[in-house]
N, C-alpha and C positions, 0 to 999 in steps of 0.2 A: 307581343308583350308574356313577357315572365309571368309564372303559376306559381301559387301559392295555397298551400295547405292549411286551413281553416275551422278550428270547431265553433259551431253556430245551435244554440236553444230556441225551441220552437214550443211556442204553450196554444193549443189549437182549441177553437171554441166549442169541441165537442169533449174537451176536458182529456186532452193525450199533450203528452212531454213527445218531443222528438230532439234527440242528443244526436247532431250529425256533422261528419268530418266532408269537408267540399274544397274545391278547389275555384278559387281564386283569383282577380288579375293582381300583380302589383302593383300598387298604386304609385304614378310620378308624385313627386311631393311638392309641395308648394313652394313660393320664397322662404317660408319660416318655418319650413318642418324639413323633417328624415326619415328617411325607411331604414327600418334597425332591421338586421337578421337575426330574430331571437335563437336566443339558445337555452332562457332558463326561464322558466315561469313556476310561481310557487302558488300550491291551491291553499290558501287560505279558508276559514270558516267563511269572509264576506263574499268569497267566490260562489256557495253552494248555492246560494237562492238565485240566483244570477242565469246558474246552470242549469238548476229542475224544479225550482220554484216548490209549490207544495206536491212533488208526485209521490206517489209512493212506490218506490224502487222495490218491493218486495215483487211488482207485475214488472218490472224491467226484463226486457230481453232485446238482448245484440244480434244483428243483422251484419253479418262478416261481408256478405257482395257489397249491400248498400252502406255499408259504413254508418250504419244508424242504429243509434240505443232509443226503443220505445218504453213508454210505461206509462201510465193512467196514475193521475191526479189524486189525490184523496177525496173524499165524499164531500162535498158542501163549499170548498177550498177554489174555486174557479175565478168565486166573484173577487178574491185578494190579488188575482195579477189583471181584472181587468183593464188594465193599461199596456198589457204587452199581449193581448189573444192576437192569436193569428200571424203574429210578429218573430221574420227570423232574426235573432240578434246576437252579437258576438258575444263572446266570453273571456274574462282573464283579466283580473283589476290591474298586475303589477307583472315585470319582468324582468329581463335585462339580455344584451349582444351587442353587437357592432355594426355600427351606422356603415353603408354598404352607398346611399344614395342622400343629396341632399338639395334642400334647394336653392334660389340665387343670393337670399343674404349672406351677409357674412355672417353673420349667429350660424346659420345654417353649416355653412361651407366648412367653418372651425367645427364640424364634430364629427366630420367625415376620417373613417378610422377608428374611433375614438371607441372604448365599452362604454357604455351607457345603460343606466336604468331606465322604464320608460312607465309611465302611469298610464293608462287608455282603456281599459276595460273592452280592451282587444287582444290580446298579448297569447291567449292560447292559438298559435300560428306560426309560421315559419316568417313570415316579412309580416311588420307594424309600422305604420305611418303616423308620425306624430308630432306637433307642433315643437321648435326646442325647449320650449316654456315647462314641458312636461316631461322633460330629462334630468336626470341627476348622472354628470360627469364623474367617473370612476378614476383615481390616479391610477397611472401608470402602475402594469402587476398585477392590478386584481383582475380577478373573471369575472366573466359573467353568473357563474355560476354563485360566487361569493356576493354577488351584487342583486342577485336575482331579487330579495327580498329590501329593499329600499328604501320602498315609500309606506305600505300598510302599517307595518309592525312598529318600523325607528318613528316615524314620523306621529304616530298615536302617540307613541311613549312619550318623546318629547312635549307633543302639545296637550298632554296629560299635564304634564308638570308647570307647564304655562297657563293652562287655565288654571290650575290652583293660586300662579300668583297673582291674574290679571284678576282675579276675584276675591283676594283679601284673604284665604288660607294658608295653613301654614304645614298642612299634612294630609296625607291621602289613604281611601281604604280604597283595595282594589280585588273586585273576585274573579274569578277562576284562574287563580294570579298563579300558576306552575305552567301555563300557556307561553309559548314563544315570546308572547308581547311583554308578558308577564317578567317572565327575566330581563328582558330590555328594561323596565321601569326599574325593577331591583338594583341594576349598574348606576343607571341616572341617580335615580333618587340616593344610594349609598355615597356616589361618586359629591354630587352636590349635598351629601347633609339635611335630605329631606326624609323628615319620618314616612315610613310605608306602613299599613297593616294590608299584609294579605291572607287573604282567605280563600283556600281549599278545602276539597272533600277525602283527600286519601291521605295517610300516613305515609306514604312515600311521596306523596309532592310534600308533606312540609319535611320533609327532609332532604328532599332534592333543594328546598331556597333556603333553607336554613346552611346547609351545604355552600352554597354560593354567596353567604354573610348576611343573607335578610336577619334583621332583627325578631319581627312581630310576625309569626307565621301563623294563624289558626285552621283548624281541621274542624269545619261547617257539621261531620258528621259526629262530631265529640259531645257527648252528653252535657258536658258544662263548658260548650262552646258561648250560649249567650254572655254566661260571666264573664269568659277570657277576652269576648270581645270588650265587652263593657271596661275590663283591666286595661284593654291595650289603646283603645280610641283615649281611656284618661292620662296613658301616658303619655302617647302622642298630640292629646291635641287637636286631633282629626275632625275635619267638620266639612269636608268633600269627599267623596266615592263616587268610583265607575265600575260598574256593573255590566258583567258581558253576560249575565243570565238572563236576565229579566223576571221570569215567572216565579211563582211560590213568593214567601215570605219573606227571602233576604235581605231588599231594600230595607221592606219593613223593621227587620229585626236593627240594622245598622241606623236607621234612624229615629229608633226607640233609644239605642246605646247611647247616641252622641245627646240627644233628651236627657238621659237620666244622667251622664255627665255634666253638662251643663247648667243642669238645674241642682245638681247636689248638695251646693249650698247656700240653695234660696230659704227662705223663711216669709213666715204668713201667706196671703193667697198669691198661688202660681195658679194662676188658671188659664194663661195662656203660654205656658213655658219658659222656656230661655229664649234671651232677645238676641243670642249669636243665630246665625243664618246657618242652616243645614243645610246641605245639595246632593244628591244623589243625581248621576247623571247614566240613563241605562242607552249606553252603546253598540250591545249585543243582543242575540235570543237564541240561546244554546237552550231555554228551556221554553217554549211555544204557548206554556198552559199561563193563563192571567197570573198579571202582576197582584198580591193580595197586599192590602193595606190595611193594620190592626193600629189604627191614629192614635197614639199615645206620645206624641211627640210634640205637643204643643202645638202654637199655630205658624211658628218662624223657620219655615220649611220648603223646598222644592225639589220636584222630583222632572225630570227632562228626558230627552233624547238629547244626546251628542253625535255628532258625526264628524269626520276627521276634514273631510274638505269642506265643508260652511266652516268649520273654526279656524281653517288655515285661509280663507275669504275674509275674516278678521283682522289680518297681520296684515303688514306690510311689507313689500317685494324684499325688501333688504334683509328682515327677520326671517322669511321662509327661504330663501337662498342660503342665509345662515346655517338655518336649520339641516339643506341638501349638504353643503360642505363637511358640517358634522358628522353626515352619516359617509359622505367618501370618505373621510380621515380616519372613521370607529368603525371602519366595515366587518373588519375584520377583529374587533375588540368587543367594544360596546354592545355592538348590531350582528356580532357574529352570529351563524346559523347554521345548526346541520340539520339534514336531509337524511329521510332514514330509506327513503326510495327514489327512485328517479324511471321515469314511465313515459312513451312516447304520446303521442296524441290518441293515436288508435288504444292505445291501452288505457287511457283515460277516460276512455266510453263503455269499457270491459266491466260487464257488472260485479265481478268477483274484487275489480281493482277498487271501484267504486264504492265498494261496501266496506274497503278499508281507508280509505281515504275519507268518505263520509264520518265513520266515528270520531274522529276530530279525537283521537287521543293525545295524553301527554307524550309527551317527547316521539310524535311521531308525526313527519313533516312531509308532506310530497312535492314533488318538483316535477314537472314538465319541461322536457327536452325535446324541443318539437325536431330536431334533423336526426333525431334515434330511431 
């Protein structure tokens, strides 16, 4: 049986992370499965927690001979990962490659030789076995590198707009908006005529998004940020926000601005605030500090978590397949993504490289090439 190299993450009961490269058997596909020779897999922020958990990467050491990186967990954090303690888990949410083996079903057989993007949770490997339903088949001429980020960012951006429509909102607010996802969301909203308020934290990020055609871009570091946020929400009527940060007061600031706009014409007693629902979904955790709520926004509001796969589970199959087709058709336009560096499986384990991609800097996106 053929062998395949694959990255695994283990957190032990004594509070140590082990990030290792191992050889495993290339699986035999079941009837509705395919085996993909992985050629490109992005490192997304959503990959970091499965990879490293709450490890203190300042303590990391890499053993070349054993192909293993070890690090201690931050004090008091073991309980946050109790469901995975002492389990060796694969990593890598998505990627792309060529189908080299297929199960007996016609749907699987039809994918032989095709370039496909896959969503599996185990893409940091030379080979990946997935159900055909977990594949996006790309058009002829699309490379694996171009197709590598077909799921997480594109489907999230599309689903944010679909959430807006399904819940009866007419405009969006998005934080950490200069990300790869944020750029895609801007392209989608501009094409669809949806007003989008972008919140970033640096002037160069403002310049980046305005250069792409974004109309409302706010710098949260500016002293006039709250006033500018009110003006942008007043101009757009946004009552729905997606927050990638999580910690701090930004969620509360957004709700406060929405309420101020909603109540600006109120007269008499306004005990419970505006009647229109104001909703913020936290979908990321760039800041793990507490989310601070200064409740100055009436009583018609909501804060919740939002996950892509759970949202897609609410849609019918035709809607999801339509999204897949759009991603394939627009992978070099709306969903185009440039990678700043390409590294091997082993290079992804080295502390110097981890420090670079773990920083999650705007404009930097790392790609793992398992064949490198």
